[in-house]
Backbone as numpy.savetxt, mean C-alpha at the origin, in Angstrom:
# Nx Ny Nz CAx CAy CAz Cx Cy Cz
-0.54 -46.30 -8.90 0.38 -45.55 -8.09 0.06 -44.06 -8.12
0.21 -43.47 -7.01 -0.04 -42.04 -6.93 1.20 -41.28 -7.37
0.98 -40.34 -8.24 2.09 -39.53 -8.71 2.39 -38.43 -7.70
3.64 -38.27 -7.42 4.02 -37.21 -6.49 4.24 -35.92 -7.26
3.73 -34.86 -6.71 3.86 -33.56 -7.36 5.04 -32.80 -6.76
5.74 -32.14 -7.62 6.83 -31.31 -7.14 6.30 -29.92 -6.85
6.79 -29.37 -5.77 6.40 -28.00 -5.44 7.18 -27.05 -6.33
6.49 -26.02 -6.78 7.15 -25.02 -7.60 8.05 -24.17 -6.71
9.25 -23.99 -7.16 10.18 -23.16 -6.42 9.96 -21.71 -6.80
9.85 -20.88 -5.79 9.66 -19.46 -6.05 11.02 -18.80 -6.20
11.12 -17.97 -7.22 12.34 -17.21 -7.40 12.29 -15.99 -6.49
13.37 -15.72 -5.82 13.35 -14.53 -4.97 13.29 -13.28 -5.84
12.19 -12.57 -5.76 11.99 -11.39 -6.58 12.77 -10.21 -6.04
12.95 -9.24 -6.86 13.66 -8.04 -6.44 12.71 -7.17 -5.63
13.15 -6.78 -4.45 12.30 -6.00 -3.56 12.24 -4.55 -4.04
11.03 -4.01 -4.06 10.85 -2.62 -4.47 11.38 -1.71 -3.37
12.03 -0.63 -3.74 12.50 0.30 -2.71 11.35 1.14 -2.16
11.47 1.51 -0.92 10.45 2.35 -0.28 10.55 3.76 -0.84
9.45 4.28 -1.37 9.46 5.61 -1.96 9.69 6.69 -0.92
9.21 6.46 0.29 9.38 7.46 1.35 10.83 7.49 1.84
11.48 6.33 1.91 12.88 6.28 2.32 13.78 6.91 1.25
13.44 6.67 -0.03 14.27 7.21 -1.10 14.15 8.73 -1.19
12.96 9.27 -0.90 12.75 10.72 -0.95 13.11 11.41 0.37
13.52 10.62 1.38 13.86 11.13 2.71 12.71 11.92 3.31
11.51 11.34 3.26 10.32 11.97 3.82 10.31 11.71 5.33
10.28 12.78 6.12 10.29 12.64 7.57 8.90 12.30 8.09
7.88 13.00 7.58 6.51 12.81 8.05 5.60 12.63 6.84
4.74 11.63 6.89 3.75 11.43 5.83 2.55 12.29 6.19
2.27 13.26 5.35 1.23 14.25 5.66 -0.14 13.75 5.22
-1.10 13.83 6.11 -2.46 13.36 5.79 -3.17 14.33 4.86
-2.65 15.57 4.70 -3.28 16.55 3.83 -2.89 16.38 2.37
-1.86 15.58 2.10 -1.38 15.36 0.75 -2.16 14.19 0.12
-3.39 14.49 -0.33 -4.27 13.41 -0.79 -3.81 12.81 -2.11
-3.10 13.57 -2.94 -2.62 13.01 -4.22 -1.60 11.91 -3.98
-0.73 12.11 -3.02 0.27 11.08 -2.71 -0.39 9.88 -2.04
-1.35 10.13 -1.18 -2.00 9.03 -0.46 -2.83 8.16 -1.39
-3.42 8.75 -2.43 -4.23 7.98 -3.37 -3.42 6.95 -4.15
-2.12 7.19 -4.29 -1.25 6.25 -5.01 -1.09 4.94 -4.24
-1.34 4.99 -2.95 -1.17 3.81 -2.10 -2.51 3.17 -1.73
-3.54 3.45 -2.55 -4.85 2.85 -2.35 -5.26 2.10 -3.61
-6.10 1.09 -3.44 -6.59 0.34 -4.59 -7.73 1.10 -5.26
-8.25 0.54 -6.35 -9.35 1.18 -7.07 -10.60 1.27 -6.21
-10.75 0.32 -5.31 -11.94 0.30 -4.46 -11.80 1.13 -3.19
-10.64 1.69 -2.97 -10.45 2.55 -1.81 -9.76 1.89 -0.64
-9.27 0.67 -0.82 -8.57 -0.02 0.26 -7.11 0.42 0.30
-6.49 0.28 1.46 -5.07 0.57 1.59 -4.30 -0.60 0.98
-3.40 -0.30 0.06 -2.65 -1.35 -0.62 -1.61 -1.97 0.31
-1.30 -3.23 0.08 -0.38 -3.98 0.93 1.07 -3.56 0.68
1.92 -3.87 1.63 3.33 -3.54 1.54 4.01 -4.22 0.36
3.66 -5.46 0.13 4.33 -6.21 -0.95 3.97 -5.66 -2.32
2.87 -4.94 -2.42 2.46 -4.35 -3.70 3.09 -2.97 -3.86
3.05 -2.15 -2.81 3.55 -0.78 -2.92 5.06 -0.69 -2.73
5.63 -1.61 -1.96 7.06 -1.59 -1.73 7.50 -0.72 -0.57
6.57 -0.26 0.24 6.94 0.57 1.38 7.52 -0.29 2.50
8.38 0.31 3.32 8.94 -0.42 4.45 7.90 -0.47 5.57
8.17 -1.25 6.60 7.19 -1.47 7.67 6.86 -0.19 8.42
7.88 0.61 8.71 7.65 1.84 9.46 6.78 2.81 8.67
7.09 2.99 7.39 6.32 3.93 6.59 4.93 3.38 6.25
4.77 2.07 6.18 3.44 1.50 5.94 2.52 1.79 7.11
3.06 1.71 8.33 2.24 2.01 9.51 1.82 3.48 9.52
2.76 4.38 9.27 2.41 5.80 9.28 1.53 6.17 8.09
1.71 5.47 6.96 0.86 5.69 5.79 -0.59 5.30 6.09
-0.78 4.17 6.77 -2.12 3.72 7.11 -2.81 4.71 8.05
-2.07 5.24 9.01 -2.64 6.23 9.93 -3.01 7.50 9.18
-2.14 7.93 8.24 -2.42 9.15 7.47 -3.65 8.98 6.58
-3.79 7.81 5.97 -4.97 7.55 5.11 -6.24 7.53 5.96
-6.17 6.92 7.14 -7.35 6.87 8.00 -7.75 8.26 8.50
-6.76 9.10 8.78 -7.07 10.48 9.19 -7.70 11.26 8.04
-7.16 11.09 6.85 -7.70 11.79 5.68 -9.12 11.31 5.37
-9.40 10.04 5.58 -10.76 9.52 5.38 -11.71 10.13 6.41
-11.25 10.21 7.65 -12.10 10.73 8.72 -12.45 12.20 8.48
-11.54 12.95 7.87 -11.77 14.36 7.59 -12.31 14.60 6.18
-12.73 13.55 5.52 -13.41 13.58 4.22 -12.51 14.08 3.09
-11.19 13.88 3.20 -10.30 14.19 2.08 -10.21 13.00 1.13
-10.36 11.80 1.67 -10.34 10.57 0.88 -11.63 9.80 1.12
-12.12 9.08 0.11 -13.34 8.30 0.31 -13.04 6.98 1.04
-14.02 6.52 1.80 -13.90 5.20 2.41 -14.07 4.13 1.34
-15.04 4.34 0.45 -15.34 3.40 -0.63 -15.66 4.22 -1.87
-15.29 3.71 -3.03 -15.63 4.41 -4.28 -17.13 4.35 -4.49
-17.66 5.31 -5.23 -19.12 5.36 -5.42 -19.64 4.17 -6.21
-19.10 3.96 -7.41 -19.60 2.89 -8.27 -18.46 1.94 -8.57
-18.54 0.74 -8.05 -17.49 -0.23 -8.34 -18.04 -1.59 -8.71
-19.23 -1.59 -9.31 -19.82 -2.86 -9.73 -19.17 -3.40 -10.94
């Protein structure tokens, strides 16, 4: 007989609050590279919403700000050594 497997039930985790909403940030500035680096991975990728806790609106503007900063050489596209 084949044993039936039970699916693991996921506990609803506590949602992280959006840092930009809590600080009442009107515009995410592309020149603020220290703040933008907090929302990037070690390899230089833009971190996902579920990891950073940003809301959908601020995640979209954050991605645009990071891309602008990369284009103007304030942020790297890829880290130099990540082997």
